[in-house]
N, C-alpha and C positions, 0 to 999 in steps of 0.2 A: 486827361484820363477820365474815363467814364465813371459815373457814380456807382459806388459799390453797395449793393443792397441784397438782401435775401430775396430769392424769387418766390417765397411763400406768401404771395398776395396776388391780387389781380387775377384770380381764377385758377392759379396753379394747383392749390390744394384740391379744389373741386375736380379738376382734370385727373389728378392722380387718383382720387377717390373713385371716380367713374371707371377708370381702367382697372383698379384693384377689385371693384365689385362686379366687373365684367358687364357693366351697364352703360355703354358709350351714349353720349347725348346726341342730339340731332345736328347741332352746329357748333363749331369751334372756330375762333379766330386766334391764330398762333403768331406772335410777333415778339420782338425784342432782340437785344444785341447778343445774348448768350446763346450762340448757335448750337453748342453741344447739347444743352438741356432741351432746346426746341426740337432738334432732330431725334434725340433719345425718346422724348415722349411721343412724337409723331410715329416713330418706329414701333413703340409699344401699342399704339392705337391701331396701326396697320396689322400688327401681328394678332391682335385681338379680333378684328373684324374679318380679315382676309385669310384664305388658305391657299396653298400652292396649286391645288387642283382647279379652283374657280376664280382666282384673282384676275385672270385675263378678262373675265366677263363682269366681275363685280368691282373692279377698280377703274375709275375714270379720272384722268388728270388733265388739267388745263393750264396753259401758260399764256403769255401775252401773244404768242404766235398762233395759237389755235382756239383762243377763247371767243365765244359768242353767247348771247343770251339764249338763243335757240338750242345750242348744243348743251349748255348748262342745264336748262330746263328739262330737256330730254333725259339727261343722265340722272338727274335727281329723281325723276318720275320712273326711271327704269327699274323694274322689279328684279331683285337679286336672284341669281341662279344657284340653286342648291345651297343657299346660305340664308342666315337671318337678316343680314344687312349688306348694303353696298357702301363703298367709300368713294366719295367724290372730292378730289383735291384741286384747289384753285390756287395757283402760285402767282404772287406779285401783281395782282390786279387792284388798281386804285378804284375802289367801289364808288367813291364820292366824285370821281372824275368822269363817270359814265354819263351818257346822254340822259335827258329827263325821261325819255321813253323807256330806256334800259333800266333806269332807277326804279321806275314804276313796276316793271316786270320783275326786278330783283326783290322788291318789297313783297310782291305776291308770292315769290318763292320762299322767302323767309317766313311768311305767315302760314305756309302750308307744306312744310317739309315732311315727307312721309316717315312714319316710324321705322320703315325699313331702310332708311338712307342716313348716312352720317356725312355731312357736308363740312369740309375743313378748308378754310382760307389760310394760306401760309405766306408770311412776309419775311424774307431773308435779306435781300439787297434793297428792297423798297420799304420805306417807312410806312407803318399803318398810321395814318393821320386822319382821325374822324373830323368831318366838317359838320358840326352840330347846327350850322345854319340850314342844312338840308334836313330839316327836322323829321320828316316822314321816314326817310331812310334810316336815320340815326335811331329813331324810336323802334323801328322794326328790328335793327341789329341788336339794340339793347335788350329788347324783349325776347328775342328768339335765338340768341347765340351766347356762348360763354367766351368772353375775351380774356386771353391768357397772355400776359406779358412776361417774357423771360429776361429778367435783369441780371446783372453781374451779381454773383453771390458775395456775401460778406466774407471777410478774410477768415473769420473763425470757421464758417461753414466750409470754405475751401480747404482750410488746413485739415479738417476732419475727413474730407473727401480724399485729399492726397494721402493722408495716413492710411486710410482703408485700402487705397489702390496699391501702396507699397506693401501693405500686409498681405495682399493677394500674391505677391512675389516672395513672401516670407522675408521681407525686409522691414527694418525699423527706421524711422526718421523723426528727428526732434521738431518741436513746435517752431523753434527759431529757423531751422532749415526749411520748414514748410513755407514760412513767411518769405524767406530769401528766394525760394523757387518761384513763388508767386510774383515777386518783384522782377525776377529775371525774364519771366514769360509774359508779363503784363496781365496775368490772371485769367487768360483765356482757357477754358476747360478743354477745348479741342486741342490746343497746343500743349497743355499740361499732360493730357493723356498720353500723347506720343512721347513727351520728354521723360515721363515717369518710367515708361517701358525701357527707354534707352538707358536711363540711370540704373535701373534695377538690373538690367542685363550686363551693364558695364562693371558695376561694383562687385568685387570679389569677397566682400564681407557682409555680415548681417546688418550692421549699422551704417546707414548712408552718411557720407561726409560731405563737407563743402567742396572738397577736392573732386569728389565724384560728380557733383553737379557742374562745377566749372569745366570739367574735362569734356562733357558731352553737350551741354546746353549753350545754344547760341543766344546771347542776351538780346532782347528787343531794344529798339531805339531808345525808349524811355528809360530803360535800366542803365544804358550807357550814359545817358544824359545826367542821371543821378550820380554816376561815378564822376562825371566832369565837374558838376557843381560841388560834389564832396571834396574833390581834389583842390578846387579853388578855395573853398571854405577852410581847408586844412593847410593852405599855403604851399601845396605841392603843384606848382603851375606847370612844371615840365610834364607831370603825369596827366594833367588836364589836356595839354596839347597832344600827348601821345594817344590818349583815348579818342580824341577827335580824329586824328590821322587814321586810327583803326577803323572808325566809321566811314571815313572817305575811301579807304581801301576796299571796304565792303560795298562800295558804290551806292551808299545811301545818298540821296539827293540833298545838296546843301540847303535848299529851301526847307526841306523837311527837318533837317538837323537844327537849323536856326529857329524854326517854329517850335521844336520841342525844347530847346534851350530857353527860348523866350517864355514858354509856358512855365518852366521850372523857376525862372527868375521872378515871374509874377507871383508864383506860390511862395517863394522866398520872401518877397516883399510883404505879402500878406502875413506870413509867419512871424516876421520881424515886428510888425505892427501889433499883432496878437500877443506876442511874448512881452512887448513893452507895456501891454495892459494886463499882464498877469494871466493870460490865457495859454492853454496847452494844446496838444495834438488833436483832442476831440473837437475843439473849436475850428481848427484848420480842416479837419475831415469834412465838417458840415459846410464850411464856407467854400471850399474848393472842390468838394465832391471827390475826394480821394480816399484810398484805403488807409488802414491803421499804420502799416509799415512805412509807406511813402510819407505820411503825415509826420510820423516820429522822426524819420531821417531828415526831412525838411526843417522841422523845428530845431533839431540839433545843429544843422548847417547854419540856420539863421542866427543862432546864438553866437556863433563865431564871427559874424559879419556885422558891419556898421549899417545903420539905417540909410545913410547917404549912399553906400555901395549898392544896396538893394534897389534904391530908387534909380540910381544911374544905370544899373545893369539892365533894367527894363528898357530904358531909353536907348541904350547901345544895341539891344536886340532888335528894337523897332527900326532903328536907323539901318542896321545891316540887312534886315528883311527888305526894306525899301530899295537899298542898293542892289540886292540880288534880283529884284524884279524890274528894275529900271535902267541899270547900267550894263555896259558891255565888258566889265572887268571880270577876271577869272573868278568863278563862283567859289571854288575851293579856297583860293587865296583870301577872299573876303571873309569866309567862315573861320579860317585860321586867325585872321586879324581880329575877329571878334573875341576869340579866346584870349589873345594876347592883350587886348584892351581891357577885358574883364579882369585878367590877372593883374595888369598895371593898376586898375582902379582898386582892386582888393589890397595891393601892397600899400597904396597911399591912404 
């Protein structure tokens, strides 16, 4: 699971302040895994700079298919028509992988972006990875652009956001159910927005219940894996196997399932070691980069299991992963055997 942090750093506050003051900067680099926030702020930036009448002339967008330094330079220099600024958007281009000649030309662009242009580099599927060995380019980017990383929000911030969205539907939801909904969706704001609408429209009462969430939300893989490990920790081995069979019926890839189970078993092992040394969920959050609710659940599960089980569980997952990738055995059968072996190990 990705690290949960507030996005209120790495330029995010400055970007919001620029938009609020209606004074967009000359260059932004937008990246990070929280797509909802990135797309939301990019949309606000577009709305601020462009209008329906002139956007055809003042909005220039480049992708890997049509990008060239010549076209980029021309668009940046192009004076806006009947507007104060033009917007030039560049998607998924690895600036540090450009040829040396193109990097030199890009440096010149960074150093002389006209006041009437807003240049935005957007990274959604490609990771923005600065290569600081290419010092000239990195210095130009650092000096002339605002780098904004959109990280996963903290659970507390997400809960407040969820509460506000339900309030817009004139619905109420408790803190515990906000945390439960985050766990079921993996904390993606894009996914959460759609699920909140579904839950609010489904529920016939003012106060949202767990039954409302369970009725309409399809749990993500990690949420199902938490249920499997919880069932094993609680001694309900039949339920653990039933949960796995549900995942297989949903046509989840066995390799992905075993990978997710393996990740949870490693977290359980860490949690057991931390608990034996008097540490709590906060230490697990920091060590494994997980949220408050997953950390709390994992610590509770670890307390019910032995240290020897936690160690053996990690090895069993590694062995099954290798079998899935190297043998011709039925992959679903191998995955079911893993749950049976984990259950047998927990019994003993």
